N, CA, C, O and CB atoms as a CASP TS submission, in Angstrom:
PFRMAT TS
TARGET T0000
AUTHOR 0000-0000-0000
METHOD Language model
MODEL 1
PARENT N/A
ATOM      1  N   MET     1       0.564  -1.127   0.205  1.00  0.00           N
ATOM      2  CA  MET     1      -0.094   0.126   0.163  1.00  0.00           C
ATOM      3  C   MET     1       1.258   1.264   0.468  1.00  0.00           C
ATOM      4  O   MET     1       1.156   1.983  -0.526  1.00  0.00           O
ATOM      5  CB  MET     1      -1.450   0.139   1.397  1.00  0.00           C
ATOM      6  N   SER     2       1.939   1.581   0.932  1.00  0.00           N
ATOM      7  CA  SER     2       2.814   2.102   0.990  1.00  0.00           C
ATOM      8  C   SER     2       4.144   1.946   1.473  1.00  0.00           C
ATOM      9  O   SER     2       4.273   0.877   2.069  1.00  0.00           O
ATOM     10  CB  SER     2       2.440   2.685   1.246  1.00  0.00           C
ATOM     11  N   GLY     3       5.034   2.541   1.432  1.00  0.00           N
ATOM     12  CA  GLY     3       5.976   2.671   2.309  1.00  0.00           C
ATOM     13  C   GLY     3       6.401   2.982   3.719  1.00  0.00           C
ATOM     14  O   GLY     3       5.933   3.731   4.577  1.00  0.00           O
ATOM     15  N   LYS     4       7.482   2.135   3.685  1.00  0.00           N
ATOM     16  CA  LYS     4       7.760   2.015   5.544  1.00  0.00           C
ATOM     17  C   LYS     4       7.541   3.700   6.480  1.00  0.00           C
ATOM     18  O   LYS     4       7.942   4.831   6.207  1.00  0.00           O
ATOM     19  CB  LYS     4       9.928   1.425   5.837  1.00  0.00           C
ATOM     20  N   GLY     5       6.824   3.221   7.491  1.00  0.00           N
ATOM     21  CA  GLY     5       7.042   4.615   7.942  1.00  0.00           C
ATOM     22  C   GLY     5       5.925   5.810   7.532  1.00  0.00           C
ATOM     23  O   GLY     5       5.697   6.728   8.320  1.00  0.00           O
ATOM     24  N   ASN     6       5.257   5.714   6.239  1.00  0.00           N
ATOM     25  CA  ASN     6       3.923   6.047   5.604  1.00  0.00           C
ATOM     26  C   ASN     6       2.745   6.139   6.665  1.00  0.00           C
ATOM     27  O   ASN     6       2.903   5.367   7.610  1.00  0.00           O
ATOM     28  CB  ASN     6       3.562   4.926   4.512  1.00  0.00           C
ATOM     29  N   CYS     7       2.038   6.620   6.693  1.00  0.00           N
ATOM     30  CA  CYS     7       1.094   7.213   7.986  1.00  0.00           C
ATOM     31  C   CYS     7      -0.160   5.711   7.314  1.00  0.00           C
ATOM     32  O   CYS     7      -0.968   4.954   7.853  1.00  0.00           O
ATOM     33  CB  CYS     7       0.335   9.677   7.825  1.00  0.00           C
ATOM     34  N   TYR     8       0.216   5.887   6.250  1.00  0.00           N
ATOM     35  CA  TYR     8      -1.117   4.190   5.834  1.00  0.00           C
ATOM     36  C   TYR     8       0.312   3.291   5.385  1.00  0.00           C
ATOM     37  O   TYR     8       0.712   3.069   4.242  1.00  0.00           O
ATOM     38  CB  TYR     8      -2.871   4.408   3.728  1.00  0.00           C
ATOM     39  N   ASP     9       0.750   2.985   6.321  1.00  0.00           N
ATOM     40  CA  ASP     9       2.057   2.025   6.365  1.00  0.00           C
ATOM     41  C   ASP     9       0.983   0.497   7.440  1.00  0.00           C
ATOM     42  O   ASP     9       0.957   0.896   8.604  1.00  0.00           O
ATOM     43  CB  ASP     9       3.942   3.152   7.574  1.00  0.00           C
ATOM     44  N   ASN    10       0.289  -0.791   7.351  1.00  0.00           N
ATOM     45  CA  ASN    10      -0.242  -1.640   7.757  1.00  0.00           C
ATOM     46  C   ASN    10      -0.041  -2.383   8.371  1.00  0.00           C
ATOM     47  O   ASN    10      -0.956  -3.104   8.769  1.00  0.00           O
ATOM     48  CB  ASN    10      -0.523  -1.958   7.326  1.00  0.00           C
ATOM     49  N   ALA    11       1.525  -2.625   8.839  1.00  0.00           N
ATOM     50  CA  ALA    11       2.254  -3.289   9.065  1.00  0.00           C
ATOM     51  C   ALA    11       1.419  -4.706  10.617  1.00  0.00           C
ATOM     52  O   ALA    11       1.405  -5.928  10.768  1.00  0.00           O
ATOM     53  CB  ALA    11       3.534  -2.132   9.279  1.00  0.00           C
ATOM     54  N   VAL    12       0.727  -3.104  11.610  1.00  0.00           N
ATOM     55  CA  VAL    12       0.616  -3.871  12.705  1.00  0.00           C
ATOM     56  C   VAL    12      -0.973  -4.386  12.380  1.00  0.00           C
ATOM     57  O   VAL    12      -1.332  -5.414  12.954  1.00  0.00           O
ATOM     58  CB  VAL    12       0.938  -2.995  14.179  1.00  0.00           C
ATOM     59  N   VAL    13      -1.802  -3.792  11.600  1.00  0.00           N
ATOM     60  CA  VAL    13      -2.886  -4.698  11.348  1.00  0.00           C
ATOM     61  C   VAL    13      -2.539  -6.165  11.044  1.00  0.00           C
ATOM     62  O   VAL    13      -3.077  -7.226  11.358  1.00  0.00           O
ATOM     63  CB  VAL    13      -3.634  -4.176  10.259  1.00  0.00           C
ATOM     64  N   GLU    14      -0.991  -5.719  10.020  1.00  0.00           N
ATOM     65  CA  GLU    14      -1.139  -7.109   8.699  1.00  0.00           C
ATOM     66  C   GLU    14      -0.455  -8.631  10.333  1.00  0.00           C
ATOM     67  O   GLU    14      -0.460  -9.853  10.478  1.00  0.00           O
ATOM     68  CB  GLU    14       0.903  -6.690   6.379  1.00  0.00           C
ATOM     69  N   THR    15      -0.110  -7.671  10.938  1.00  0.00           N
ATOM     70  CA  THR    15       1.461  -8.525  11.818  1.00  0.00           C
ATOM     71  C   THR    15      -0.244  -9.276  12.569  1.00  0.00           C
ATOM     72  O   THR    15      -0.514 -10.474  12.488  1.00  0.00           O
ATOM     73  CB  THR    15       3.263  -7.043  13.447  1.00  0.00           C
ATOM     74  N   PHE    16      -0.998  -8.411  13.123  1.00  0.00           N
ATOM     75  CA  PHE    16      -2.546  -8.728  14.026  1.00  0.00           C
ATOM     76  C   PHE    16      -3.511  -9.982  13.477  1.00  0.00           C
ATOM     77  O   PHE    16      -4.023 -10.958  14.026  1.00  0.00           O
ATOM     78  CB  PHE    16      -3.664  -7.226  13.882  1.00  0.00           C
ATOM     79  N   PHE    17      -3.496  -9.372  11.893  1.00  0.00           N
ATOM     80  CA  PHE    17      -4.300 -10.466  11.474  1.00  0.00           C
ATOM     81  C   PHE    17      -3.666 -11.964  11.047  1.00  0.00           C
ATOM     82  O   PHE    17      -4.536 -12.751  10.674  1.00  0.00           O
ATOM     83  CB  PHE    17      -5.005  -9.923  10.361  1.00  0.00           C
ATOM     84  N   LYS    18      -2.845 -12.276  11.043  1.00  0.00           N
ATOM     85  CA  LYS    18      -1.129 -13.125  10.630  1.00  0.00           C
ATOM     86  C   LYS    18      -1.732 -13.934  12.143  1.00  0.00           C
ATOM     87  O   LYS    18      -2.237 -15.048  12.276  1.00  0.00           O
ATOM     88  CB  LYS    18       1.114 -11.803  10.684  1.00  0.00           C
ATOM     89  N   THR    19      -1.463 -12.954  13.070  1.00  0.00           N
ATOM     90  CA  THR    19      -1.364 -13.986  14.522  1.00  0.00           C
ATOM     91  C   THR    19      -2.676 -14.163  15.049  1.00  0.00           C
ATOM     92  O   THR    19      -2.754 -14.512  16.227  1.00  0.00           O
ATOM     93  CB  THR    19      -0.431 -13.336  15.860  1.00  0.00           C
ATOM     94  N   ILE    20      -4.058 -13.928  14.183  1.00  0.00           N
ATOM     95  CA  ILE    20      -5.379 -13.937  14.323  1.00  0.00           C
ATOM     96  C   ILE    20      -5.918 -15.251  13.936  1.00  0.00           C
ATOM     97  O   ILE    20      -6.643 -16.008  14.581  1.00  0.00           O
ATOM     98  CB  ILE    20      -5.948 -12.889  13.603  1.00  0.00           C
ATOM     99  N   LYS    21      -5.317 -15.398  12.505  1.00  0.00           N
ATOM    100  CA  LYS    21      -5.297 -16.229  11.569  1.00  0.00           C
ATOM    101  C   LYS    21      -4.974 -18.043  11.675  1.00  0.00           C
ATOM    102  O   LYS    21      -5.490 -19.141  11.466  1.00  0.00           O
ATOM    103  CB  LYS    21      -4.419 -15.543  10.845  1.00  0.00           C
ATOM    104  N   ALA    22      -3.412 -17.200  12.284  1.00  0.00           N
ATOM    105  CA  ALA    22      -2.268 -18.501  13.203  1.00  0.00           C
ATOM    106  C   ALA    22      -3.202 -19.389  14.640  1.00  0.00           C
ATOM    107  O   ALA    22      -3.519 -20.529  14.978  1.00  0.00           O
ATOM    108  CB  ALA    22      -0.502 -17.302  14.247  1.00  0.00           C
ATOM    109  N   GLU    23      -3.318 -18.071  15.074  1.00  0.00           N
ATOM    110  CA  GLU    23      -3.548 -18.777  16.675  1.00  0.00           C
ATOM    111  C   GLU    23      -5.552 -18.939  16.601  1.00  0.00           C
ATOM    112  O   GLU    23      -5.940 -19.074  17.761  1.00  0.00           O
ATOM    113  CB  GLU    23      -2.777 -17.212  18.428  1.00  0.00           C
ATOM    114  N   LEU    24      -6.330 -18.948  15.955  1.00  0.00           N
ATOM    115  CA  LEU    24      -7.643 -19.395  15.943  1.00  0.00           C
ATOM    116  C   LEU    24      -8.269 -19.623  14.596  1.00  0.00           C
ATOM    117  O   LEU    24      -8.663 -20.781  14.455  1.00  0.00           O
ATOM    118  CB  LEU    24      -8.398 -18.499  16.653  1.00  0.00           C
ATOM    119  N   ILE    25      -8.442 -18.928  13.698  1.00  0.00           N
ATOM    120  CA  ILE    25      -9.218 -18.837  12.536  1.00  0.00           C
ATOM    121  C   ILE    25      -8.623 -20.426  11.910  1.00  0.00           C
ATOM    122  O   ILE    25      -9.379 -21.397  11.891  1.00  0.00           O
ATOM    123  CB  ILE    25      -8.870 -17.241  11.527  1.00  0.00           C
ATOM    124  N   TRP    26      -7.256 -20.504  11.444  1.00  0.00           N
ATOM    125  CA  TRP    26      -7.381 -22.150  11.427  1.00  0.00           C
ATOM    126  C   TRP    26      -6.991 -23.528  12.464  1.00  0.00           C
ATOM    127  O   TRP    26      -6.718 -24.727  12.394  1.00  0.00           O
ATOM    128  CB  TRP    26      -6.655 -22.411  10.381  1.00  0.00           C
ATOM    129  N   ARG    27      -7.098 -22.900  13.024  1.00  0.00           N
ATOM    130  CA  ARG    27      -7.344 -24.308  14.151  1.00  0.00           C
ATOM    131  C   ARG    27      -8.874 -25.752  13.932  1.00  0.00           C
ATOM    132  O   ARG    27      -9.034 -26.973  13.915  1.00  0.00           O
ATOM    133  CB  ARG    27      -7.786 -23.290  15.958  1.00  0.00           C
ATOM    134  N   ASP    28      -9.748 -24.270  13.796  1.00  0.00           N
ATOM    135  CA  ASP    28     -11.155 -24.804  14.046  1.00  0.00           C
ATOM    136  C   ASP    28     -12.002 -23.784  12.561  1.00  0.00           C
ATOM    137  O   ASP    28     -11.756 -22.943  11.696  1.00  0.00           O
ATOM    138  CB  ASP    28     -11.811 -24.318  16.092  1.00  0.00           C
ATOM    139  N   THR    29     -13.265 -24.777  13.210  1.00  0.00           N
ATOM    140  CA  THR    29     -14.166 -24.133  12.150  1.00  0.00           C
ATOM    141  C   THR    29     -15.794 -23.929  12.552  1.00  0.00           C
ATOM    142  O   THR    29     -16.183 -24.514  13.563  1.00  0.00           O
ATOM    143  CB  THR    29     -14.075 -25.094  10.826  1.00  0.00           C
ATOM    144  N   TRP    30     -16.669 -23.184  11.851  1.00  0.00           N
ATOM    145  CA  TRP    30     -17.269 -23.004  12.910  1.00  0.00           C
ATOM    146  C   TRP    30     -19.170 -22.818  12.164  1.00  0.00           C
ATOM    147  O   TRP    30     -19.338 -21.895  11.368  1.00  0.00           O
ATOM    148  CB  TRP    30     -16.388 -21.568  13.779  1.00  0.00           C
ATOM    149  N   ASN    31     -20.200 -23.583  12.458  1.00  0.00           N
ATOM    150  CA  ASN    31     -21.279 -23.453  11.478  1.00  0.00           C
ATOM    151  C   ASN    31     -22.502 -22.222  10.958  1.00  0.00           C
ATOM    152  O   ASN    31     -23.380 -21.963  10.135  1.00  0.00           O
ATOM    153  CB  ASN    31     -21.894 -24.416  11.883  1.00  0.00           C
ATOM    154  N   THR    32     -21.937 -21.859  11.869  1.00  0.00           N
ATOM    155  CA  THR    32     -22.581 -20.370  11.574  1.00  0.00           C
ATOM    156  C   THR    32     -21.247 -19.144  11.534  1.00  0.00           C
ATOM    157  O   THR    32     -20.085 -19.250  11.927  1.00  0.00           O
ATOM    158  CB  THR    32     -23.844 -19.942  13.046  1.00  0.00           C
ATOM    159  N   ARG    33     -22.111 -17.750  10.760  1.00  0.00           N
ATOM    160  CA  ARG    33     -20.636 -16.655  10.697  1.00  0.00           C
ATOM    161  C   ARG    33     -20.843 -16.252  12.642  1.00  0.00           C
ATOM    162  O   ARG    33     -19.915 -15.781  13.300  1.00  0.00           O
ATOM    163  CB  ARG    33     -20.943 -14.587   9.130  1.00  0.00           C
ATOM    164  N   ARG    34     -22.100 -16.543  13.178  1.00  0.00           N
ATOM    165  CA  ARG    34     -22.014 -15.705  14.373  1.00  0.00           C
ATOM    166  C   ARG    34     -21.576 -16.904  15.177  1.00  0.00           C
ATOM    167  O   ARG    34     -22.425 -17.141  16.037  1.00  0.00           O
ATOM    168  CB  ARG    34     -23.429 -14.845  14.890  1.00  0.00           C
ATOM    169  N   HIS    35     -21.014 -17.373  15.197  1.00  0.00           N
ATOM    170  CA  HIS    35     -20.502 -19.111  15.849  1.00  0.00           C
ATOM    171  C   HIS    35     -19.502 -18.055  15.442  1.00  0.00           C
ATOM    172  O   HIS    35     -19.398 -17.345  16.443  1.00  0.00           O
ATOM    173  CB  HIS    35     -20.764 -21.171  15.111  1.00  0.00           C
ATOM    174  N   ALA    36     -18.571 -17.493  14.332  1.00  0.00           N
ATOM    175  CA  ALA    36     -17.629 -17.544  14.255  1.00  0.00           C
ATOM    176  C   ALA    36     -16.846 -15.884  14.791  1.00  0.00           C
ATOM    177  O   ALA    36     -15.702 -15.658  15.185  1.00  0.00           O
ATOM    178  CB  ALA    36     -17.575 -18.140  12.987  1.00  0.00           C
ATOM    179  N   GLU    37     -18.247 -14.780  14.554  1.00  0.00           N
ATOM    180  CA  GLU    37     -18.125 -13.585  15.527  1.00  0.00           C
ATOM    181  C   GLU    37     -17.529 -13.439  16.533  1.00  0.00           C
ATOM    182  O   GLU    37     -16.503 -12.800  16.767  1.00  0.00           O
ATOM    183  CB  GLU    37     -18.996 -13.252  15.941  1.00  0.00           C
ATOM    184  N   MET    38     -18.642 -14.485  17.631  1.00  0.00           N
ATOM    185  CA  MET    38     -18.231 -14.756  18.974  1.00  0.00           C
ATOM    186  C   MET    38     -16.557 -15.783  19.008  1.00  0.00           C
ATOM    187  O   MET    38     -15.482 -15.462  19.514  1.00  0.00           O
ATOM    188  CB  MET    38     -19.702 -15.658  19.700  1.00  0.00           C
ATOM    189  N   ALA    39     -16.760 -16.460  18.607  1.00  0.00           N
ATOM    190  CA  ALA    39     -14.625 -16.712  18.712  1.00  0.00           C
ATOM    191  C   ALA    39     -13.932 -15.552  18.617  1.00  0.00           C
ATOM    192  O   ALA    39     -13.178 -15.236  19.537  1.00  0.00           O
ATOM    193  CB  ALA    39     -13.729 -17.643  17.280  1.00  0.00           C
ATOM    194  N   ILE    40     -14.101 -14.631  17.337  1.00  0.00           N
ATOM    195  CA  ILE    40     -13.197 -13.871  17.315  1.00  0.00           C
ATOM    196  C   ILE    40     -13.304 -12.661  18.050  1.00  0.00           C
ATOM    197  O   ILE    40     -12.326 -11.915  18.092  1.00  0.00           O
ATOM    198  CB  ILE    40     -12.966 -13.708  16.219  1.00  0.00           C
ATOM    199  N   PHE    41     -14.866 -12.221  18.919  1.00  0.00           N
ATOM    200  CA  PHE    41     -14.801 -11.180  20.064  1.00  0.00           C
ATOM    201  C   PHE    41     -13.959 -12.255  21.232  1.00  0.00           C
ATOM    202  O   PHE    41     -12.800 -12.054  21.594  1.00  0.00           O
ATOM    203  CB  PHE    41     -16.645 -10.526  20.634  1.00  0.00           C
ATOM    204  N   HIS    42     -14.625 -13.146  21.600  1.00  0.00           N
ATOM    205  CA  HIS    42     -13.787 -13.982  22.408  1.00  0.00           C
ATOM    206  C   HIS    42     -12.017 -14.430  22.676  1.00  0.00           C
ATOM    207  O   HIS    42     -11.397 -14.845  23.656  1.00  0.00           O
ATOM    208  CB  HIS    42     -14.349 -14.918  22.077  1.00  0.00           C
ATOM    209  N   TYR    43     -11.825 -14.258  21.951  1.00  0.00           N
ATOM    210  CA  TYR    43     -10.445 -14.102  21.478  1.00  0.00           C
ATOM    211  C   TYR    43      -9.505 -13.230  21.705  1.00  0.00           C
ATOM    212  O   TYR    43      -8.410 -13.494  22.203  1.00  0.00           O
ATOM    213  CB  TYR    43     -10.432 -14.042  20.470  1.00  0.00           C
ATOM    214  N   ILE    44     -10.069 -11.642  21.184  1.00  0.00           N
ATOM    215  CA  ILE    44      -9.387 -10.614  21.486  1.00  0.00           C
ATOM    216  C   ILE    44      -9.596  -9.990  23.021  1.00  0.00           C
ATOM    217  O   ILE    44      -8.765  -9.671  23.871  1.00  0.00           O
ATOM    218  CB  ILE    44      -9.696  -9.720  20.454  1.00  0.00           C
ATOM    219  N   ASN    45     -10.385  -9.969  23.019  1.00  0.00           N
ATOM    220  CA  ASN    45     -11.675 -10.133  25.127  1.00  0.00           C
ATOM    221  C   ASN    45     -11.241 -10.111  25.811  1.00  0.00           C
ATOM    222  O   ASN    45     -10.820  -9.262  26.597  1.00  0.00           O
ATOM    223  CB  ASN    45     -12.549 -11.286  25.930  1.00  0.00           C
ATOM    224  N   GLY    46     -11.203 -12.168  25.562  1.00  0.00           N
ATOM    225  CA  GLY    46     -10.637 -12.858  26.268  1.00  0.00           C
ATOM    226  C   GLY    46      -8.857 -13.125  26.488  1.00  0.00           C
ATOM    227  O   GLY    46      -8.125 -13.446  27.425  1.00  0.00           O
ATOM    228  N   PHE    47      -8.760 -12.921  25.629  1.00  0.00           N
ATOM    229  CA  PHE    47      -6.755 -13.468  25.694  1.00  0.00           C
ATOM    230  C   PHE    47      -5.772 -12.663  24.408  1.00  0.00           C
ATOM    231  O   PHE    47      -4.542 -12.614  24.388  1.00  0.00           O
ATOM    232  CB  PHE    47      -6.527 -15.752  25.172  1.00  0.00           C
ATOM    233  N   TYR    48      -6.539 -12.188  23.583  1.00  0.00           N
ATOM    234  CA  TYR    48      -5.649 -11.330  22.911  1.00  0.00           C
ATOM    235  C   TYR    48      -5.053 -10.191  23.595  1.00  0.00           C
ATOM    236  O   TYR    48      -3.835 -10.079  23.735  1.00  0.00           O
ATOM    237  CB  TYR    48      -6.254 -10.872  21.866  1.00  0.00           C
ATOM    238  N   ASN    49      -6.193  -9.053  24.168  1.00  0.00           N
ATOM    239  CA  ASN    49      -5.279  -7.829  25.202  1.00  0.00           C
ATOM    240  C   ASN    49      -5.574  -8.742  26.682  1.00  0.00           C
ATOM    241  O   ASN    49      -4.481  -9.126  27.100  1.00  0.00           O
ATOM    242  CB  ASN    49      -6.207  -5.676  25.265  1.00  0.00           C
ATOM    243  N   PRO    50      -6.300  -9.034  27.263  1.00  0.00           N
ATOM    244  CA  PRO    50      -5.631  -8.774  28.491  1.00  0.00           C
ATOM    245  C   PRO    50      -4.644 -10.079  28.954  1.00  0.00           C
ATOM    246  O   PRO    50      -4.254 -10.054  30.121  1.00  0.00           O
ATOM    247  CB  PRO    50      -6.789  -8.448  29.597  1.00  0.00           C
ATOM    248  N   ARG    51      -4.093 -11.562  27.842  1.00  0.00           N
ATOM    249  CA  ARG    51      -3.715 -12.338  28.500  1.00  0.00           C
ATOM    250  C   ARG    51      -2.205 -12.325  27.887  1.00  0.00           C
ATOM    251  O   ARG    51      -1.240 -12.459  28.639  1.00  0.00           O
ATOM    252  CB  ARG    51      -4.589 -13.499  28.519  1.00  0.00           C
ATOM    253  N   ARG    52      -2.061 -12.165  26.558  1.00  0.00           N
ATOM    254  CA  ARG    52      -1.538 -12.747  25.265  1.00  0.00           C
ATOM    255  C   ARG    52       0.060 -10.781  25.410  1.00  0.00           C
ATOM    256  O   ARG    52       0.025  -9.558  25.279  1.00  0.00           O
ATOM    257  CB  ARG    52      -3.537 -12.893  23.311  1.00  0.00           C
ATOM    258  N   ARG    53       0.956 -11.767  25.701  1.00  0.00           N
ATOM    259  CA  ARG    53       2.695 -10.802  25.383  1.00  0.00           C
ATOM    260  C   ARG    53       2.455 -10.898  24.489  1.00  0.00           C
ATOM    261  O   ARG    53       1.956 -11.725  23.725  1.00  0.00           O
ATOM    262  CB  ARG    53       4.333 -11.153  25.647  1.00  0.00           C
ATOM    263  N   HIS    54       3.202  -9.019  24.517  1.00  0.00           N
ATOM    264  CA  HIS    54       3.606  -8.666  22.926  1.00  0.00           C
ATOM    265  C   HIS    54       5.447  -8.049  23.137  1.00  0.00           C
ATOM    266  O   HIS    54       6.074  -7.311  23.896  1.00  0.00           O
ATOM    267  CB  HIS    54       2.225  -7.044  22.141  1.00  0.00           C
ATOM    268  N   SER    55       5.648  -8.729  22.186  1.00  0.00           N
ATOM    269  CA  SER    55       7.216  -8.527  21.901  1.00  0.00           C
ATOM    270  C   SER    55       7.383  -6.681  21.845  1.00  0.00           C
ATOM    271  O   SER    55       8.376  -6.205  22.396  1.00  0.00           O
ATOM    272  CB  SER    55       7.716  -9.433  20.102  1.00  0.00           C
ATOM    273  N   ALA    56       6.276  -5.638  21.099  1.00  0.00           N
ATOM    274  CA  ALA    56       6.192  -4.729  21.233  1.00  0.00           C
ATOM    275  C   ALA    56       6.292  -3.550  22.568  1.00  0.00           C
ATOM    276  O   ALA    56       6.691  -2.393  22.706  1.00  0.00           O
ATOM    277  CB  ALA    56       5.476  -4.923  20.698  1.00  0.00           C
ATOM    278  N   LEU    57       5.681  -4.605  23.411  1.00  0.00           N
ATOM    279  CA  LEU    57       5.228  -3.614  23.967  1.00  0.00           C
ATOM    280  C   LEU    57       5.725  -4.320  26.159  1.00  0.00           C
ATOM    281  O   LEU    57       5.190  -4.422  27.264  1.00  0.00           O
ATOM    282  CB  LEU    57       3.208  -3.409  23.198  1.00  0.00           C
ATOM    283  N   GLY    58       7.152  -4.591  25.395  1.00  0.00           N
ATOM    284  CA  GLY    58       8.293  -5.435  26.578  1.00  0.00           C
ATOM    285  C   GLY    58       7.766  -6.037  27.087  1.00  0.00           C
ATOM    286  O   GLY    58       7.666  -5.753  28.281  1.00  0.00           O
ATOM    287  N   TRP    59       7.024  -7.334  26.575  1.00  0.00           N
ATOM    288  CA  TRP    59       6.721  -8.534  26.913  1.00  0.00           C
ATOM    289  C   TRP    59       5.207  -8.861  27.512  1.00  0.00           C
ATOM    290  O   TRP    59       4.636  -9.946  27.620  1.00  0.00           O
ATOM    291  CB  TRP    59       7.722  -8.847  27.784  1.00  0.00           C
ATOM    292  N   LYS    60       4.660  -7.196  27.947  1.00  0.00           N
ATOM    293  CA  LYS    60       2.935  -6.856  28.617  1.00  0.00           C
ATOM    294  C   LYS    60       2.113  -7.634  27.995  1.00  0.00           C
ATOM    295  O   LYS    60       2.541  -8.396  27.128  1.00  0.00           O
ATOM    296  CB  LYS    60       2.219  -5.296  28.390  1.00  0.00           C
ATOM    297  N   SER    61       0.919  -7.590  28.289  1.00  0.00           N
ATOM    298  CA  SER    61      -0.617  -7.358  27.524  1.00  0.00           C
ATOM    299  C   SER    61      -0.679  -6.332  27.522  1.00  0.00           C
ATOM    300  O   SER    61      -0.271  -5.569  28.397  1.00  0.00           O
ATOM    301  CB  SER    61      -1.913  -7.806  27.999  1.00  0.00           C
ATOM    302  N   PRO    62      -1.374  -5.992  26.220  1.00  0.00           N
ATOM    303  CA  PRO    62      -2.146  -4.827  25.866  1.00  0.00           C
ATOM    304  C   PRO    62      -2.837  -4.092  27.481  1.00  0.00           C
ATOM    305  O   PRO    62      -2.538  -2.983  27.923  1.00  0.00           O
ATOM    306  CB  PRO    62      -3.459  -5.432  24.654  1.00  0.00           C
ATOM    307  N   ILE    63      -3.620  -4.901  27.995  1.00  0.00           N
ATOM    308  CA  ILE    63      -3.812  -4.192  29.438  1.00  0.00           C
ATOM    309  C   ILE    63      -3.260  -3.756  30.253  1.00  0.00           C
ATOM    310  O   ILE    63      -3.401  -2.774  30.982  1.00  0.00           O
ATOM    311  CB  ILE    63      -4.191  -4.580  30.094  1.00  0.00           C
ATOM    312  N   ALA    64      -2.233  -4.902  30.088  1.00  0.00           N
ATOM    313  CA  ALA    64      -1.343  -4.710  31.858  1.00  0.00           C
ATOM    314  C   ALA    64      -0.432  -3.579  30.779  1.00  0.00           C
ATOM    315  O   ALA    64      -0.694  -2.529  31.366  1.00  0.00           O
ATOM    316  CB  ALA    64      -0.043  -6.710  32.963  1.00  0.00           C
ATOM    317  N   PHE    65       0.211  -3.279  29.915  1.00  0.00           N
ATOM    318  CA  PHE    65       0.899  -2.069  29.511  1.00  0.00           C
ATOM    319  C   PHE    65       0.134  -0.642  29.543  1.00  0.00           C
ATOM    320  O   PHE    65       0.668   0.357  30.024  1.00  0.00           O
ATOM    321  CB  PHE    65       1.345  -2.320  28.152  1.00  0.00           C
ATOM    322  N   GLU    66      -1.216  -0.640  28.964  1.00  0.00           N
ATOM    323  CA  GLU    66      -1.962   0.608  30.084  1.00  0.00           C
ATOM    324  C   GLU    66      -2.131   0.552  30.583  1.00  0.00           C
ATOM    325  O   GLU    66      -3.076   1.340  30.532  1.00  0.00           O
ATOM    326  CB  GLU    66      -2.693   1.240  30.303  1.00  0.00           C
ATOM    327  N   ARG    67      -2.141   0.033  31.948  1.00  0.00           N
ATOM    328  CA  ARG    67      -2.049   0.557  33.405  1.00  0.00           C
ATOM    329  C   ARG    67      -1.460   0.742  34.000  1.00  0.00           C
ATOM    330  O   ARG    67      -1.511   1.181  35.149  1.00  0.00           O
ATOM    331  CB  ARG    67      -2.338   0.287  34.081  1.00  0.00           C
ATOM    332  N   LYS    68      -0.108   0.212  32.839  1.00  0.00           N
ATOM    333  CA  LYS    68       1.698   0.785  33.827  1.00  0.00           C
ATOM    334  C   LYS    68       1.993   2.549  33.542  1.00  0.00           C
ATOM    335  O   LYS    68       2.541   3.376  34.271  1.00  0.00           O
ATOM    336  CB  LYS    68       3.674  -0.312  32.785  1.00  0.00           C
ATOM    337  N   VAL    69       1.138   2.744  31.641  1.00  0.00           N
ATOM    338  CA  VAL    69       1.868   4.101  31.632  1.00  0.00           C
ATOM    339  C   VAL    69       0.440   4.739  31.614  1.00  0.00           C
ATOM    340  O   VAL    69       0.396   5.756  30.922  1.00  0.00           O
ATOM    341  CB  VAL    69       3.067   4.513  30.236  1.00  0.00           C
ATOM    342  N   ALA    70      -0.411   4.483  32.045  1.00  0.00           N
ATOM    343  CA  ALA    70      -2.065   5.024  32.923  1.00  0.00           C
ATOM    344  C   ALA    70      -1.942   6.108  34.410  1.00  0.00           C
ATOM    345  O   ALA    70      -2.962   6.473  34.994  1.00  0.00           O
ATOM    346  CB  ALA    70      -2.987   3.250  33.701  1.00  0.00           C
TER
END
């Protein structure tokens, strides 16, 4: 889409999509779109934000990082 450092760079979002695909999407199947939506919601709000550690945040979860910064 654009070069590195450009405000239109999608690297963070592309990394998130790669992670959710590897850790959730490719590991399971769902009968309905609603079940898939709920699984994604629970992944993001139940695991990715509160517990999953991120190297860019000093190996803290996003919620723990925000608590420390605030």
